[in-house]
PDB file with SEQRES, HELIX, SHEET and CRYST1 records, atoms N, CA, C and O in Angstrom:
SEQRES   1 A   60  UNK UNK UNK UNK UNK UNK UNK UNK UNK UNK UNK UNK UNK          
SEQRES   2 A   60  UNK UNK UNK UNK UNK UNK UNK UNK UNK UNK UNK UNK UNK          
SEQRES   3 A   60  UNK UNK UNK UNK UNK UNK UNK UNK UNK UNK UNK UNK UNK          
SEQRES   4 A   60  UNK UNK UNK UNK UNK UNK UNK UNK UNK UNK UNK UNK UNK          
SEQRES   5 A   60  UNK UNK UNK UNK UNK UNK UNK UNK                              
HELIX    1 AA1 UNK A    2  UNK A   22  1                                  21    
HELIX    2 AA2 UNK A   25  UNK A   27  5                                   3    
HELIX    3 AA3 UNK A   28  UNK A   59  1                                  32    
CRYST1    1.000    1.000    1.000  90.00  90.00  90.00 P 1           1          
ATOM      1  N   UNK A   1     -46.969 -62.169 -14.898  1.00  0.00           N  
ATOM      2  CA  UNK A   1     -46.070 -62.147 -16.104  1.00  0.00           C  
ATOM      3  C   UNK A   1     -46.129 -60.812 -16.800  1.00  0.00           C  
ATOM      4  O   UNK A   1     -45.129 -60.376 -17.371  1.00  0.00           O  
ATOM      5  N   UNK A   2     -47.247 -60.159 -16.774  1.00  0.00           N  
ATOM      6  CA  UNK A   2     -47.350 -58.842 -17.410  1.00  0.00           C  
ATOM      7  C   UNK A   2     -46.507 -57.819 -16.661  1.00  0.00           C  
ATOM      8  O   UNK A   2     -45.851 -56.968 -17.263  1.00  0.00           O  
ATOM      9  N   UNK A   3     -46.539 -57.918 -15.342  1.00  0.00           N  
ATOM     10  CA  UNK A   3     -45.707 -56.967 -14.566  1.00  0.00           C  
ATOM     11  C   UNK A   3     -44.228 -57.176 -14.807  1.00  0.00           C  
ATOM     12  O   UNK A   3     -43.474 -56.206 -14.887  1.00  0.00           O  
ATOM     13  N   UNK A   4     -43.801 -58.411 -14.923  1.00  0.00           N  
ATOM     14  CA  UNK A   4     -42.414 -58.677 -15.156  1.00  0.00           C  
ATOM     15  C   UNK A   4     -42.021 -58.153 -16.561  1.00  0.00           C  
ATOM     16  O   UNK A   4     -40.961 -57.546 -16.712  1.00  0.00           O  
ATOM     17  N   UNK A   5     -42.855 -58.381 -17.568  1.00  0.00           N  
ATOM     18  CA  UNK A   5     -42.653 -57.887 -18.881  1.00  0.00           C  
ATOM     19  C   UNK A   5     -42.552 -56.357 -18.886  1.00  0.00           C  
ATOM     20  O   UNK A   5     -41.673 -55.781 -19.526  1.00  0.00           O  
ATOM     21  N   UNK A   6     -43.454 -55.728 -18.171  1.00  0.00           N  
ATOM     22  CA  UNK A   6     -43.413 -54.263 -18.070  1.00  0.00           C  
ATOM     23  C   UNK A   6     -42.133 -53.755 -17.445  1.00  0.00           C  
ATOM     24  O   UNK A   6     -41.559 -52.767 -17.903  1.00  0.00           O  
ATOM     25  N   UNK A   7     -41.680 -54.435 -16.387  1.00  0.00           N  
ATOM     26  CA  UNK A   7     -40.433 -54.024 -15.732  1.00  0.00           C  
ATOM     27  C   UNK A   7     -39.250 -54.191 -16.627  1.00  0.00           C  
ATOM     28  O   UNK A   7     -38.378 -53.323 -16.662  1.00  0.00           O  
ATOM     29  N   UNK A   8     -39.186 -55.303 -17.371  1.00  0.00           N  
ATOM     30  CA  UNK A   8     -38.087 -55.540 -18.299  1.00  0.00           C  
ATOM     31  C   UNK A   8     -38.111 -54.525 -19.440  1.00  0.00           C  
ATOM     32  O   UNK A   8     -37.054 -54.051 -19.855  1.00  0.00           O  
ATOM     33  N   UNK A   9     -39.269 -54.189 -19.945  1.00  0.00           N  
ATOM     34  CA  UNK A   9     -39.353 -53.189 -21.020  1.00  0.00           C  
ATOM     35  C   UNK A   9     -38.915 -51.818 -20.496  1.00  0.00           C  
ATOM     36  O   UNK A   9     -38.253 -51.075 -21.222  1.00  0.00           O  
ATOM     37  N   UNK A  10     -39.265 -51.468 -19.265  1.00  0.00           N  
ATOM     38  CA  UNK A  10     -38.821 -50.217 -18.698  1.00  0.00           C  
ATOM     39  C   UNK A  10     -37.339 -50.151 -18.558  1.00  0.00           C  
ATOM     40  O   UNK A  10     -36.722 -49.121 -18.829  1.00  0.00           O  
ATOM     41  N   UNK A  11     -36.738 -51.287 -18.119  1.00  0.00           N  
ATOM     42  CA  UNK A  11     -35.265 -51.310 -18.060  1.00  0.00           C  
ATOM     43  C   UNK A  11     -34.592 -51.146 -19.438  1.00  0.00           C  
ATOM     44  O   UNK A  11     -33.581 -50.457 -19.575  1.00  0.00           O  
ATOM     45  N   UNK A  12     -35.178 -51.793 -20.438  1.00  0.00           N  
ATOM     46  CA  UNK A  12     -34.687 -51.654 -21.804  1.00  0.00           C  
ATOM     47  C   UNK A  12     -34.809 -50.204 -22.289  1.00  0.00           C  
ATOM     48  O   UNK A  12     -33.901 -49.698 -22.949  1.00  0.00           O  
ATOM     49  N   UNK A  13     -35.913 -49.539 -21.970  1.00  0.00           N  
ATOM     50  CA  UNK A  13     -36.080 -48.128 -22.372  1.00  0.00           C  
ATOM     51  C   UNK A  13     -35.049 -47.239 -21.708  1.00  0.00           C  
ATOM     52  O   UNK A  13     -34.504 -46.323 -22.324  1.00  0.00           O  
ATOM     53  N   UNK A  14     -34.783 -47.532 -20.406  1.00  0.00           N  
ATOM     54  CA  UNK A  14     -33.789 -46.711 -19.713  1.00  0.00           C  
ATOM     55  C   UNK A  14     -32.398 -46.907 -20.278  1.00  0.00           C  
ATOM     56  O   UNK A  14     -31.630 -45.949 -20.358  1.00  0.00           O  
ATOM     57  N   UNK A  15     -32.055 -48.117 -20.670  1.00  0.00           N  
ATOM     58  CA  UNK A  15     -30.765 -48.418 -21.249  1.00  0.00           C  
ATOM     59  C   UNK A  15     -30.651 -47.774 -22.632  1.00  0.00           C  
ATOM     60  O   UNK A  15     -29.593 -47.236 -22.956  1.00  0.00           O  
ATOM     61  N   UNK A  16     -31.683 -47.808 -23.446  1.00  0.00           N  
ATOM     62  CA  UNK A  16     -31.621 -47.179 -24.745  1.00  0.00           C  
ATOM     63  C   UNK A  16     -31.445 -45.661 -24.635  1.00  0.00           C  
ATOM     64  O   UNK A  16     -30.675 -45.049 -25.375  1.00  0.00           O  
ATOM     65  N   UNK A  17     -32.173 -45.085 -23.700  1.00  0.00           N  
ATOM     66  CA  UNK A  17     -32.028 -43.648 -23.473  1.00  0.00           C  
ATOM     67  C   UNK A  17     -30.643 -43.262 -23.038  1.00  0.00           C  
ATOM     68  O   UNK A  17     -30.094 -42.260 -23.496  1.00  0.00           O  
ATOM     69  N   UNK A  18     -30.075 -44.053 -22.155  1.00  0.00           N  
ATOM     70  CA  UNK A  18     -28.725 -43.787 -21.639  1.00  0.00           C  
ATOM     71  C   UNK A  18     -27.708 -43.977 -22.764  1.00  0.00           C  
ATOM     72  O   UNK A  18     -26.761 -43.196 -22.852  1.00  0.00           O  
ATOM     73  N   UNK A  19     -27.859 -44.939 -23.591  1.00  0.00           N  
ATOM     74  CA  UNK A  19     -26.951 -45.201 -24.677  1.00  0.00           C  
ATOM     75  C   UNK A  19     -27.021 -44.114 -25.773  1.00  0.00           C  
ATOM     76  O   UNK A  19     -26.044 -43.864 -26.478  1.00  0.00           O  
ATOM     77  N   UNK A  20     -28.183 -43.488 -25.892  1.00  0.00           N  
ATOM     78  CA  UNK A  20     -28.365 -42.416 -26.864  1.00  0.00           C  
ATOM     79  C   UNK A  20     -27.408 -41.239 -26.554  1.00  0.00           C  
ATOM     80  O   UNK A  20     -26.999 -40.522 -27.467  1.00  0.00           O  
ATOM     81  N   UNK A  21     -27.067 -41.051 -25.319  1.00  0.00           N  
ATOM     82  CA  UNK A  21     -26.221 -39.950 -24.943  1.00  0.00           C  
ATOM     83  C   UNK A  21     -24.763 -40.372 -24.656  1.00  0.00           C  
ATOM     84  O   UNK A  21     -23.911 -39.519 -24.408  1.00  0.00           O  
ATOM     85  N   UNK A  22     -24.488 -41.646 -24.690  1.00  0.00           N  
ATOM     86  CA  UNK A  22     -23.109 -42.151 -24.479  1.00  0.00           C  
ATOM     87  C   UNK A  22     -22.354 -42.359 -25.798  1.00  0.00           C  
ATOM     88  O   UNK A  22     -21.127 -42.466 -25.788  1.00  0.00           O  
ATOM     89  N   UNK A  23     -23.055 -42.419 -26.921  1.00  0.00           N  
ATOM     90  CA  UNK A  23     -22.426 -42.677 -28.180  1.00  0.00           C  
ATOM     91  C   UNK A  23     -21.640 -41.445 -28.584  1.00  0.00           C  
ATOM     92  O   UNK A  23     -22.124 -40.323 -28.434  1.00  0.00           O  
ATOM     93  N   UNK A  24     -20.431 -41.642 -29.095  1.00  0.00           N  
ATOM     94  CA  UNK A  24     -19.538 -40.549 -29.454  1.00  0.00           C  
ATOM     95  C   UNK A  24     -19.934 -39.716 -30.634  1.00  0.00           C  
ATOM     96  O   UNK A  24     -20.999 -39.910 -31.219  1.00  0.00           O  
ATOM     97  N   UNK A  25     -19.046 -38.752 -30.997  1.00  0.00           N  
ATOM     98  CA  UNK A  25     -19.346 -37.686 -31.896  1.00  0.00           C  
ATOM     99  C   UNK A  25     -19.854 -38.093 -33.318  1.00  0.00           C  
ATOM    100  O   UNK A  25     -20.903 -37.594 -33.725  1.00  0.00           O  
ATOM    101  N   UNK A  26     -19.197 -38.926 -34.045  1.00  0.00           N  
ATOM    102  CA  UNK A  26     -19.627 -39.071 -35.461  1.00  0.00           C  
ATOM    103  C   UNK A  26     -21.033 -39.635 -35.566  1.00  0.00           C  
ATOM    104  O   UNK A  26     -21.730 -39.327 -36.532  1.00  0.00           O  
ATOM    105  N   UNK A  27     -21.473 -40.432 -34.632  1.00  0.00           N  
ATOM    106  CA  UNK A  27     -22.758 -41.106 -34.735  1.00  0.00           C  
ATOM    107  C   UNK A  27     -23.795 -40.598 -33.767  1.00  0.00           C  
ATOM    108  O   UNK A  27     -24.892 -41.152 -33.680  1.00  0.00           O  
ATOM    109  N   UNK A  28     -23.463 -39.550 -33.036  1.00  0.00           N  
ATOM    110  CA  UNK A  28     -24.382 -39.055 -31.984  1.00  0.00           C  
ATOM    111  C   UNK A  28     -25.741 -38.603 -32.485  1.00  0.00           C  
ATOM    112  O   UNK A  28     -26.765 -38.930 -31.886  1.00  0.00           O  
ATOM    113  N   UNK A  29     -25.758 -37.855 -33.575  1.00  0.00           N  
ATOM    114  CA  UNK A  29     -27.023 -37.406 -34.127  1.00  0.00           C  
ATOM    115  C   UNK A  29     -27.912 -38.551 -34.593  1.00  0.00           C  
ATOM    116  O   UNK A  29     -29.108 -38.570 -34.300  1.00  0.00           O  
ATOM    117  N   UNK A  30     -27.348 -39.476 -35.296  1.00  0.00           N  
ATOM    118  CA  UNK A  30     -28.089 -40.637 -35.797  1.00  0.00           C  
ATOM    119  C   UNK A  30     -28.590 -41.508 -34.634  1.00  0.00           C  
ATOM    120  O   UNK A  30     -29.725 -41.984 -34.638  1.00  0.00           O  
ATOM    121  N   UNK A  31     -27.696 -41.706 -33.625  1.00  0.00           N  
ATOM    122  CA  UNK A  31     -28.099 -42.506 -32.450  1.00  0.00           C  
ATOM    123  C   UNK A  31     -29.240 -41.863 -31.692  1.00  0.00           C  
ATOM    124  O   UNK A  31     -30.175 -42.541 -31.267  1.00  0.00           O  
ATOM    125  N   UNK A  32     -29.160 -40.550 -31.523  1.00  0.00           N  
ATOM    126  CA  UNK A  32     -30.232 -39.839 -30.786  1.00  0.00           C  
ATOM    127  C   UNK A  32     -31.531 -39.879 -31.549  1.00  0.00           C  
ATOM    128  O   UNK A  32     -32.592 -39.938 -30.928  1.00  0.00           O  
ATOM    129  N   UNK A  33     -31.497 -39.849 -32.884  1.00  0.00           N  
ATOM    130  CA  UNK A  33     -32.718 -39.851 -33.661  1.00  0.00           C  
ATOM    131  C   UNK A  33     -33.361 -41.227 -33.631  1.00  0.00           C  
ATOM    132  O   UNK A  33     -34.570 -41.341 -33.833  1.00  0.00           O  
ATOM    133  N   UNK A  34     -32.603 -42.248 -33.391  1.00  0.00           N  
ATOM    134  CA  UNK A  34     -33.156 -43.604 -33.383  1.00  0.00           C  
ATOM    135  C   UNK A  34     -33.468 -44.046 -31.929  1.00  0.00           C  
ATOM    136  O   UNK A  34     -34.554 -44.574 -31.688  1.00  0.00           O  
ATOM    137  N   UNK A  35     -32.542 -43.846 -30.948  1.00  0.00           N  
ATOM    138  CA  UNK A  35     -32.687 -44.405 -29.662  1.00  0.00           C  
ATOM    139  C   UNK A  35     -33.643 -43.679 -28.798  1.00  0.00           C  
ATOM    140  O   UNK A  35     -34.350 -44.311 -28.013  1.00  0.00           O  
ATOM    141  N   UNK A  36     -33.717 -42.291 -28.900  1.00  0.00           N  
ATOM    142  CA  UNK A  36     -34.620 -41.565 -28.011  1.00  0.00           C  
ATOM    143  C   UNK A  36     -36.073 -41.878 -28.344  1.00  0.00           C  
ATOM    144  O   UNK A  36     -36.824 -42.201 -27.424  1.00  0.00           O  
ATOM    145  N   UNK A  37     -36.532 -41.803 -29.628  1.00  0.00           N  
ATOM    146  CA  UNK A  37     -37.895 -42.240 -29.874  1.00  0.00           C  
ATOM    147  C   UNK A  37     -38.164 -43.723 -29.586  1.00  0.00           C  
ATOM    148  O   UNK A  37     -39.250 -44.087 -29.136  1.00  0.00           O  
ATOM    149  N   UNK A  38     -37.169 -44.569 -29.849  1.00  0.00           N  
ATOM    150  CA  UNK A  38     -37.315 -45.972 -29.516  1.00  0.00           C  
ATOM    151  C   UNK A  38     -37.463 -46.196 -28.023  1.00  0.00           C  
ATOM    152  O   UNK A  38     -38.253 -47.035 -27.591  1.00  0.00           O  
ATOM    153  N   UNK A  39     -36.702 -45.443 -27.232  1.00  0.00           N  
ATOM    154  CA  UNK A  39     -36.808 -45.591 -25.740  1.00  0.00           C  
ATOM    155  C   UNK A  39     -38.171 -45.096 -25.247  1.00  0.00           C  
ATOM    156  O   UNK A  39     -38.742 -45.649 -24.307  1.00  0.00           O  
ATOM    157  N   UNK A  40     -38.673 -44.062 -25.887  1.00  0.00           N  
ATOM    158  CA  UNK A  40     -39.960 -43.518 -25.481  1.00  0.00           C  
ATOM    159  C   UNK A  40     -41.055 -44.590 -25.804  1.00  0.00           C  
ATOM    160  O   UNK A  40     -41.927 -44.864 -24.979  1.00  0.00           O  
ATOM    161  N   UNK A  41     -40.985 -45.149 -26.952  1.00  0.00           N  
ATOM    162  CA  UNK A  41     -41.943 -46.174 -27.405  1.00  0.00           C  
ATOM    163  C   UNK A  41     -41.907 -47.393 -26.461  1.00  0.00           C  
ATOM    164  O   UNK A  41     -42.942 -47.844 -25.971  1.00  0.00           O  
ATOM    165  N   UNK A  42     -40.721 -47.900 -26.226  1.00  0.00           N  
ATOM    166  CA  UNK A  42     -40.579 -49.072 -25.344  1.00  0.00           C  
ATOM    167  C   UNK A  42     -40.980 -48.709 -23.898  1.00  0.00           C  
ATOM    168  O   UNK A  42     -41.546 -49.541 -23.189  1.00  0.00           O  
ATOM    169  N   UNK A  43     -40.695 -47.502 -23.475  1.00  0.00           N  
ATOM    170  CA  UNK A  43     -41.066 -47.057 -22.129  1.00  0.00           C  
ATOM    171  C   UNK A  43     -42.586 -47.011 -21.952  1.00  0.00           C  
ATOM    172  O   UNK A  43     -43.130 -47.453 -20.941  1.00  0.00           O  
ATOM    173  N   UNK A  44     -43.242 -46.466 -22.961  1.00  0.00           N  
ATOM    174  CA  UNK A  44     -44.740 -46.404 -22.911  1.00  0.00           C  
ATOM    175  C   UNK A  44     -45.323 -47.798 -22.932  1.00  0.00           C  
ATOM    176  O   UNK A  44     -46.282 -48.068 -22.209  1.00  0.00           O  
ATOM    177  N   UNK A  45     -44.773 -48.699 -23.741  1.00  0.00           N  
ATOM    178  CA  UNK A  45     -45.250 -50.088 -23.788  1.00  0.00           C  
ATOM    179  C   UNK A  45     -45.015 -50.769 -22.464  1.00  0.00           C  
ATOM    180  O   UNK A  45     -45.861 -51.528 -21.991  1.00  0.00           O  
ATOM    181  N   UNK A  46     -43.823 -50.493 -21.833  1.00  0.00           N  
ATOM    182  CA  UNK A  46     -43.526 -51.107 -20.512  1.00  0.00           C  
ATOM    183  C   UNK A  46     -44.501 -50.580 -19.464  1.00  0.00           C  
ATOM    184  O   UNK A  46     -44.980 -51.351 -18.633  1.00  0.00           O  
ATOM    185  N   UNK A  47     -44.808 -49.268 -19.487  1.00  0.00           N  
ATOM    186  CA  UNK A  47     -45.784 -48.774 -18.554  1.00  0.00           C  
ATOM    187  C   UNK A  47     -47.189 -49.369 -18.742  1.00  0.00           C  
ATOM    188  O   UNK A  47     -47.909 -49.648 -17.783  1.00  0.00           O  
ATOM    189  N   UNK A  48     -47.539 -49.548 -20.004  1.00  0.00           N  
ATOM    190  CA  UNK A  48     -48.840 -50.160 -20.307  1.00  0.00           C  
ATOM    191  C   UNK A  48     -48.928 -51.596 -19.754  1.00  0.00           C  
ATOM    192  O   UNK A  48     -49.938 -51.991 -19.171  1.00  0.00           O  
ATOM    193  N   UNK A  49     -47.851 -52.357 -19.953  1.00  0.00           N  
ATOM    194  CA  UNK A  49     -47.839 -53.765 -19.411  1.00  0.00           C  
ATOM    195  C   UNK A  49     -47.887 -53.729 -17.915  1.00  0.00           C  
ATOM    196  O   UNK A  49     -48.596 -54.523 -17.297  1.00  0.00           O  
ATOM    197  N   UNK A  50     -47.125 -52.794 -17.298  1.00  0.00           N  
ATOM    198  CA  UNK A  50     -47.069 -52.758 -15.845  1.00  0.00           C  
ATOM    199  C   UNK A  50     -48.413 -52.363 -15.249  1.00  0.00           C  
ATOM    200  O   UNK A  50     -48.834 -52.953 -14.254  1.00  0.00           O  
ATOM    201  N   UNK A  51     -49.084 -51.398 -15.820  1.00  0.00           N  
ATOM    202  CA  UNK A  51     -50.404 -50.958 -15.356  1.00  0.00           C  
ATOM    203  C   UNK A  51     -51.418 -52.084 -15.610  1.00  0.00           C  
ATOM    204  O   UNK A  51     -52.236 -52.375 -14.737  1.00  0.00           O  
ATOM    205  N   UNK A  52     -51.377 -52.720 -16.786  1.00  0.00           N  
ATOM    206  CA  UNK A  52     -52.220 -53.839 -17.083  1.00  0.00           C  
ATOM    207  C   UNK A  52     -52.073 -54.960 -16.043  1.00  0.00           C  
ATOM    208  O   UNK A  52     -53.053 -55.519 -15.551  1.00  0.00           O  
ATOM    209  N   UNK A  53     -50.860 -55.250 -15.746  1.00  0.00           N  
ATOM    210  CA  UNK A  53     -50.597 -56.312 -14.707  1.00  0.00           C  
ATOM    211  C   UNK A  53     -51.122 -55.962 -13.355  1.00  0.00           C  
ATOM    212  O   UNK A  53     -51.671 -56.812 -12.655  1.00  0.00           O  
ATOM    213  N   UNK A  54     -50.956 -54.682 -12.962  1.00  0.00           N  
ATOM    214  CA  UNK A  54     -51.463 -54.234 -11.658  1.00  0.00           C  
ATOM    215  C   UNK A  54     -52.994 -54.285 -11.609  1.00  0.00           C  
ATOM    216  O   UNK A  54     -53.562 -54.680 -10.591  1.00  0.00           O  
ATOM    217  N   UNK A  55     -53.650 -53.899 -12.670  1.00  0.00           N  
ATOM    218  CA  UNK A  55     -55.101 -53.873 -12.720  1.00  0.00           C  
ATOM    219  C   UNK A  55     -55.611 -55.310 -12.693  1.00  0.00           C  
ATOM    220  O   UNK A  55     -56.571 -55.598 -11.979  1.00  0.00           O  
ATOM    221  N   UNK A  56     -55.011 -56.201 -13.432  1.00  0.00           N  
ATOM    222  CA  UNK A  56     -55.462 -57.592 -13.426  1.00  0.00           C  
ATOM    223  C   UNK A  56     -55.243 -58.254 -12.080  1.00  0.00           C  
ATOM    224  O   UNK A  56     -56.045 -59.097 -11.678  1.00  0.00           O  
ATOM    225  N   UNK A  57     -54.167 -57.893 -11.361  1.00  0.00           N  
ATOM    226  CA  UNK A  57     -53.943 -58.464 -10.018  1.00  0.00           C  
ATOM    227  C   UNK A  57     -54.880 -57.922  -9.004  1.00  0.00           C  
ATOM    228  O   UNK A  57     -55.189 -58.608  -8.030  1.00  0.00           O  
ATOM    229  N   UNK A  58     -55.358 -56.701  -9.186  1.00  0.00           N  
ATOM    230  CA  UNK A  58     -56.309 -56.132  -8.267  1.00  0.00           C  
ATOM    231  C   UNK A  58     -57.660 -56.809  -8.284  1.00  0.00           C  
ATOM    232  O   UNK A  58     -58.334 -56.887  -7.257  1.00  0.00           O  
ATOM    233  N   UNK A  59     -58.073 -57.313  -9.482  1.00  0.00           N  
ATOM    234  CA  UNK A  59     -59.330 -57.985  -9.658  1.00  0.00           C  
ATOM    235  C   UNK A  59     -59.416 -59.332  -8.992  1.00  0.00           C  
ATOM    236  O   UNK A  59     -60.506 -59.781  -8.637  1.00  0.00           O  
ATOM    237  N   UNK A  60     -58.285 -59.987  -8.814  1.00  0.00           N  
ATOM    238  CA  UNK A  60     -58.287 -61.332  -8.254  1.00  0.00           C  
ATOM    239  C   UNK A  60     -58.407 -61.403  -6.797  1.00  0.00           C  
ATOM    240  O   UNK A  60     -58.417 -62.496  -6.231  1.00  0.00           O  
TER     241      UNK A  60                                                      
END                                                                             
């Protein structure tokens, strides 16, 4: 379950990063200020869950 959560969070981070650069002119600065740090945070959380799941599966 941890690995699935990590994979889903990584997909969410990728989508947030992609949308940060797809938003048009008037809101591009605000979107980049919100979505890029958000995607980095969610990406790191996703990696943590994925690594945690891999480590726990290795022990069994």
